[in-house]
C-alpha positions in Angstrom: -2.3 67.2 19.2 -0.3 64.9 21.3 -1.9 61.8 19.7 -1.0 63.0 16.2 2.6 63.5 17.2 2.8 60.2 19.0 1.3 58.4 15.9 3.7 60.1 13.6 6.6 59.0 15.8 5.3 55.5 15.9 4.9 55.4 12.2 8.4 56.8 11.5 10.0 54.3 14.0 8.3 51.2 12.5 8.9 52.5 8.9 12.6 53.0 9.6 13.0 49.6 11.2 11.3 47.8 8.3 13.2 49.8 5.8 16.5 48.7 7.4 15.3 45.1 7.7 14.2 44.8 4.1 17.0 46.7 2.5 19.8 44.2 3.3 21.5 43.0 0.1 22.1 39.3 -0.1 24.3 39.0 -3.2 22.9 35.6 -3.9 21.7 33.8 -7.0 18.7 31.6 -7.1 18.9 29.0 -9.9 15.7 28.9 -12.0 15.6 25.1 -11.6 15.6 25.5 -7.8 12.5 27.8 -8.1 10.9 25.1 -10.3 11.5 22.5 -7.7 10.0 24.7 -5.0 6.9 25.4 -7.2 6.5 21.6 -7.7 6.8 20.9 -4.0 4.2 23.5 -3.1 1.8 22.2 -5.9 2.3 18.7 -4.6 1.3 19.7 -1.1 -1.8 21.4 -2.3 -2.9 18.5 -4.5 -2.3 16.0 -1.7 -4.3 18.2 0.8 -7.1 18.4 -1.8 -7.2 14.6 -2.2 -7.2 14.1 1.5 -10.1 16.5 2.0 -12.0 14.9 -0.8 -11.6 11.4 0.6 -12.6 12.4 4.1 -15.5 14.5 2.8 -16.9 11.5 0.9 -16.5 9.2 4.0 -18.3 11.7 6.2 -21.1 12.1 3.6 -21.4 8.3 3.3 -21.6 7.9 7.1 -24.5 10.4 7.3 -26.3 8.9 4.3 -25.9 5.5 5.8 -27.4 6.6 9.1 -30.3 8.4 7.3 -31.0 5.3 5.1 -31.0 3.1 8.2 -33.4 5.4 10.0 -35.7 5.5 6.9 -35.7 1.7 6.8 -36.6 1.5 10.5 -39.5 3.9 9.9 -40.7 1.9 7.0 -40.5 -1.4 9.0 -42.3 0.3 11.9 -45.1 1.5 9.7 -45.4 -2.0 8.2 -45.5 -3.6 11.6 -48.1 -1.2 12.8 -50.2 -1.8 9.6 -50.0 -5.6 10.2 -51.0 -5.3 13.8 -54.1 -3.2 12.8 -55.2 -5.6 10.1 -54.8 -8.6 12.5 -57.4 -7.2 14.9 
């Protein structure tokens, strides 16, 4: 029973604090063009981040593909060298 009362008091305390905090009137006007600039700025940030992620993703994939191709070439050359040594004997 004590827990229920304590939870109800906690809820009412935080609800009252948030109600007071969010109910303050600003009496301000936001120009529609200001909102448009804000939307453009946010879109530009997301587009730039997407481009950066794409460039680095391609560089990382190219790095690993380069290493895997180099190891494949080494294996092929090793097999060829082993094959030549066996045919020489």
